[in-house]
C-alpha positions as CSV (number, residue, x, y, z in Angstrom):
1,M,-201.5,-95.2,156.2
2,N,-205.2,-94.8,156.6
3,N,-207.1,-98.1,155.9
4,S,-210.8,-98.0,155.1
5,S,-213.3,-99.9,157.1
6,S,-213.5,-102.4,154.3
7,D,-210.9,-104.5,156.2
8,D,-213.6,-105.2,158.8
9,N,-216.2,-107.9,158.3
10,T,-219.6,-106.3,158.9
11,G,-221.4,-109.6,158.3
12,D,-224.0,-108.1,156.0
13,G,-221.9,-107.8,152.9
14,S,-222.0,-104.0,152.9
15,L,-218.9,-102.1,152.0
16,E,-217.8,-98.6,152.9
17,I,-216.5,-96.7,150.0
18,D,-215.4,-93.0,150.2
19,G,-217.3,-92.8,153.5
20,V,-220.6,-94.1,152.0
21,T,-221.9,-97.5,152.9
22,I,-223.0,-99.5,149.8
23,A,-225.4,-102.3,150.7
24,N,-225.7,-105.6,148.9
25,G,-229.0,-105.1,147.0
26,G,-229.5,-108.3,145.1
27,H,-227.9,-109.0,141.7
28,F,-227.7,-105.3,140.7
29,G,-226.4,-104.4,144.1
30,H,-223.5,-107.0,143.9
31,S,-222.6,-105.8,140.4
32,Y,-222.8,-102.1,141.3
33,R,-220.6,-102.5,144.4
34,I,-217.9,-104.1,142.3
35,W,-218.3,-101.5,139.5
36,R,-218.2,-98.7,142.1
37,A,-215.0,-100.0,143.7
38,S,-213.4,-100.2,140.2
39,Q,-213.7,-96.4,140.0
40,L,-211.4,-95.9,143.0
41,N,-208.0,-94.6,142.2
42,G,-207.9,-91.6,144.4
43,D,-204.4,-90.6,145.5
44,M,-203.1,-94.2,145.2
45,T,-199.8,-94.0,143.3
46,R,-197.6,-97.0,142.4
47,W,-193.9,-96.6,142.7
48,G,-194.5,-94.3,145.7
49,A,-190.9,-94.2,147.0
50,W,-189.5,-93.6,143.5
51,C,-192.1,-90.8,142.8
52,A,-191.2,-89.2,146.2
53,E,-187.5,-89.2,145.3
54,F,-188.0,-88.3,141.6
55,P,-191.1,-86.1,141.1
56,E,-190.4,-86.1,137.4
57,L,-191.7,-89.6,137.2
58,R,-195.3,-90.1,135.9
59,K,-197.7,-91.1,138.7
60,Q,-199.4,-94.3,137.8
61,G,-202.6,-95.3,139.5
62,I,-203.6,-98.9,140.5
63,F,-206.2,-99.2,137.8
64,E,-203.9,-97.8,135.1
65,H,-201.5,-100.6,136.2
66,M,-204.2,-103.2,135.9
67,V,-205.2,-102.0,132.4
68,S,-201.5,-102.1,131.3
69,V,-201.1,-105.6,132.7
70,S,-204.2,-106.8,131.0
71,W,-203.0,-105.4,127.7
72,L,-199.7,-107.2,128.1
73,V,-201.5,-110.4,129.0
74,D,-203.6,-110.1,125.9
75,E,-200.7,-109.3,123.6
76,K,-198.2,-111.8,124.9
77,S,-200.8,-114.7,125.2
78,L,-201.7,-114.2,121.5
79,L,-198.0,-114.4,120.7
80,M,-197.8,-117.6,122.7
81,R,-200.8,-119.1,120.9
82,A,-199.3,-118.2,117.5
83,A,-196.1,-120.1,118.5
84,G,-198.1,-123.2,119.5
85,F,-198.4,-122.6,123.3
86,E,-202.1,-122.5,124.2
87,L,-202.9,-120.9,127.6
88,D,-206.2,-120.2,129.3
89,R,-206.6,-116.6,128.0
90,E,-210.0,-116.1,129.6
91,L,-208.5,-116.8,133.0
92,L,-205.4,-114.8,132.5
93,L,-207.3,-111.7,131.3
94,R,-209.6,-112.0,134.3
95,V,-206.6,-112.1,136.6
96,G,-205.1,-109.0,134.9
97,R,-208.3,-107.1,135.4
98,I,-208.7,-107.9,139.2
99,H,-205.3,-108.9,140.6
100,D,-204.8,-105.6,142.5
101,F,-208.5,-104.8,143.0
102,S,-208.1,-104.7,146.8
103,E,-205.4,-102.1,147.0
104,P,-207.4,-98.9,146.4
105,I,-210.1,-100.2,148.8
106,R,-207.4,-100.8,151.5
107,K,-205.7,-97.6,150.4
108,M,-202.4,-99.4,150.6
109,D,-199.9,-100.5,147.9
110,V,-197.0,-102.5,149.3
111,A,-193.8,-102.4,147.2
112,A,-192.9,-105.7,145.7
113,T,-189.6,-105.7,147.5
114,K,-191.3,-105.5,150.8
115,K,-194.4,-107.5,150.2
116,K,-195.0,-110.5,152.5
117,D,-197.4,-113.4,152.4
118,S,-199.4,-111.7,155.1
119,D,-199.9,-108.7,152.8
120,D,-201.3,-111.0,150.1
121,F,-203.6,-112.6,152.7
122,K,-204.9,-109.2,153.8
123,E,-205.6,-108.3,150.1
124,Y,-207.4,-111.6,149.7
125,L,-209.6,-110.9,152.7
126,V,-210.7,-107.6,151.2
127,F,-211.3,-109.2,147.9
128,E,-213.3,-112.0,149.5
129,K,-215.5,-109.5,151.3
130,M,-216.0,-107.6,148.0
131,F,-216.9,-110.7,145.9
132,S,-218.0,-113.5,148.2
133,Q,-221.7,-112.8,148.0
134,Y,-221.5,-112.2,144.2
135,P,-223.1,-115.0,142.1
136,L,-219.8,-115.4,140.2
137,W,-217.6,-115.5,143.4
138,T,-215.9,-118.8,142.7
139,V,-214.9,-117.7,139.2
140,Y,-213.3,-114.5,140.5
141,Q,-211.9,-116.3,143.6
142,E,-210.0,-118.7,141.3
143,A,-208.6,-115.8,139.2
144,F,-207.5,-113.9,142.2
145,L,-205.7,-116.9,143.8
146,L,-203.8,-117.8,140.6
147,Q,-201.3,-115.1,141.4
148,T,-200.4,-116.6,144.7
149,C,-201.0,-120.3,144.0
150,L,-197.3,-121.3,143.4
151,R,-196.4,-120.1,146.9
152,N,-199.7,-121.3,148.6
153,A,-198.8,-119.5,151.9
154,E,-199.9,-121.2,155.1
155,C,-201.6,-118.0,156.3
156,F,-204.4,-118.4,153.8
157,P,-207.6,-120.3,154.9
158,A,-207.9,-124.0,154.1
159,E,-210.4,-123.5,151.3
160,A,-208.2,-121.0,149.5
161,R,-205.2,-123.2,150.0
162,A,-207.0,-126.1,148.4
163,I,-207.9,-124.0,145.4
164,M,-204.3,-122.8,145.1
165,A,-203.0,-126.4,145.3
166,R,-205.2,-127.4,142.4
167,L,-204.3,-124.3,140.4
168,A,-200.6,-125.0,140.9
169,V,-201.1,-128.3,139.1
170,E,-203.8,-127.6,136.6
171,K,-202.8,-124.0,135.7
172,K,-199.1,-123.9,136.5
173,L,-198.1,-122.5,133.2
174,E,-200.7,-119.8,133.4
175,A,-199.4,-118.9,136.9
176,L,-195.8,-118.7,135.6
177,F,-197.0,-116.7,132.6
178,F,-198.8,-114.1,134.7
179,K,-195.9,-113.8,137.1
180,G,-193.7,-113.1,134.1
181,I,-196.1,-110.5,132.8
182,E,-196.0,-108.7,136.1
183,M,-192.2,-108.7,135.9
184,L,-192.3,-107.3,132.4
185,D,-194.7,-104.6,133.5
186,Y,-192.1,-103.5,136.1
187,L,-189.5,-103.3,133.4
188,Y,-191.8,-101.3,131.1
189,S,-192.4,-98.8,133.9
190,A,-188.7,-98.6,134.7
191,Y,-187.8,-98.1,131.0
192,E,-190.3,-95.2,130.8
193,G,-188.8,-93.8,134.0
194,T,-185.3,-93.9,132.7
195,V,-185.6,-93.2,129.0
196,E,-188.5,-90.9,128.9
197,R,-188.3,-89.2,132.4
198,G,-184.6,-89.1,132.8
199,V,-184.3,-91.1,136.0
200,K,-181.2,-93.0,135.0
201,E,-181.1,-95.1,138.2
202,M,-184.5,-96.7,137.7
203,L,-184.0,-99.3,134.9
204,P,-180.6,-100.6,136.3
205,C,-182.2,-100.9,139.8
206,V,-185.4,-102.6,138.7
207,S,-183.8,-104.9,136.1
208,A,-181.2,-106.1,138.7
209,R,-184.1,-107.7,140.6
210,H,-186.5,-108.7,137.8
211,V,-184.2,-110.0,135.1
212,S,-183.2,-113.0,137.2
213,M,-186.8,-113.7,138.1
214,L,-187.8,-113.7,134.4
215,D,-184.8,-116.0,133.8
216,Q,-186.2,-118.5,136.3
217,I,-189.7,-118.3,134.8
218,A,-188.1,-119.1,131.4
219,I,-186.4,-122.2,132.9
220,E,-189.6,-123.5,134.4
221,F,-191.7,-122.6,131.4
222,P,-189.4,-122.8,128.3
223,G,-192.1,-121.6,126.0
224,F,-192.1,-118.3,127.8
225,G,-188.4,-118.0,127.1
226,Q,-188.8,-118.9,123.5
227,V,-191.6,-116.4,122.7
228,I,-191.6,-113.6,125.4
229,W,-188.4,-113.5,127.4
230,T,-186.2,-114.2,124.5
231,Q,-182.4,-113.9,124.5
232,Q,-182.8,-110.9,122.2
233,V,-185.2,-109.1,124.6
234,R,-183.0,-110.0,127.6
235,E,-179.9,-108.6,126.0
236,F,-181.7,-105.4,125.0
237,I,-182.7,-104.8,128.7
238,A,-179.3,-105.7,130.0
239,D,-177.6,-103.4,127.5
240,M,-180.0,-100.5,128.4
241,A,-179.4,-101.1,132.1
242,A,-175.7,-101.2,131.7
243,H,-175.6,-98.1,129.6
244,Y,-177.5,-96.0,132.1
245,H,-175.6,-97.6,135.0
246,G,-172.5,-96.1,133.5
247,Q,-170.4,-99.3,133.3
248,G,-168.9,-98.4,130.0
249,A,-171.4,-100.2,127.8
250,T,-172.3,-98.5,124.6
251,G,-176.0,-99.2,125.1
252,P,-178.3,-100.9,122.6
253,T,-177.3,-100.9,119.0
254,K,-179.1,-99.0,116.3
255,K,-180.3,-102.3,114.9
256,Q,-181.8,-103.3,118.3
257,L,-183.5,-99.9,118.6
258,E,-185.1,-100.3,115.2
259,L,-186.1,-103.9,116.0
260,F,-187.9,-102.9,119.2
261,E,-189.3,-99.7,117.6
262,F,-188.0,-97.4,120.3
263,D,-187.3,-93.8,119.3
């Protein structure tokens, strides 16, 4: 995999994008560099191994993914608020918009099943280089680190670990909520792949990993289980997965399909 030179620290805050070095030219320069990086999608495709095996799957770019996660954050956090669970929506929406910002710059998307703490650290270094001279660096630094604060890996620098330690206490529910949203996004993608694209293996395989993770989040954050990962939603996913796995289940009932507005 070809990594861009953005993994290297040039010391002057410049960044090479598509072979062009973008300098840090004051407030506009900072803002432009970040805006320009947000246009990078290129040939970066999520679910790479699945798409290689099943070309009928829709190819989803990194920024398409961040838009979809941001929408889920917006929708689900409003539902949480309506049920009496107030979360820091501003922080969560910011995380949704930037959480995978480093991947197109690095030209590398590591599958969740293979991702290590060292991969998160490398993404953080790219993000730090991109944002650290920006006037709003600390705001975006906190947002980026929310997604890894509950693990707080030792490979991160001391400053970042101190921020993650604070977030793990002050914003624990937000961190759990965002992790749950990422899991839901995986399930949504797998549902599309199986039901709309005909890859019957995808939903059973993905749900086998992520349903248990969502169950754990619901234990640690009961409100998430009451509002988002409800028993009704869980059973629907389980029935769909069992149906396509061919274990003799009849699949979701007509009532469930109408309730969840699936055609």
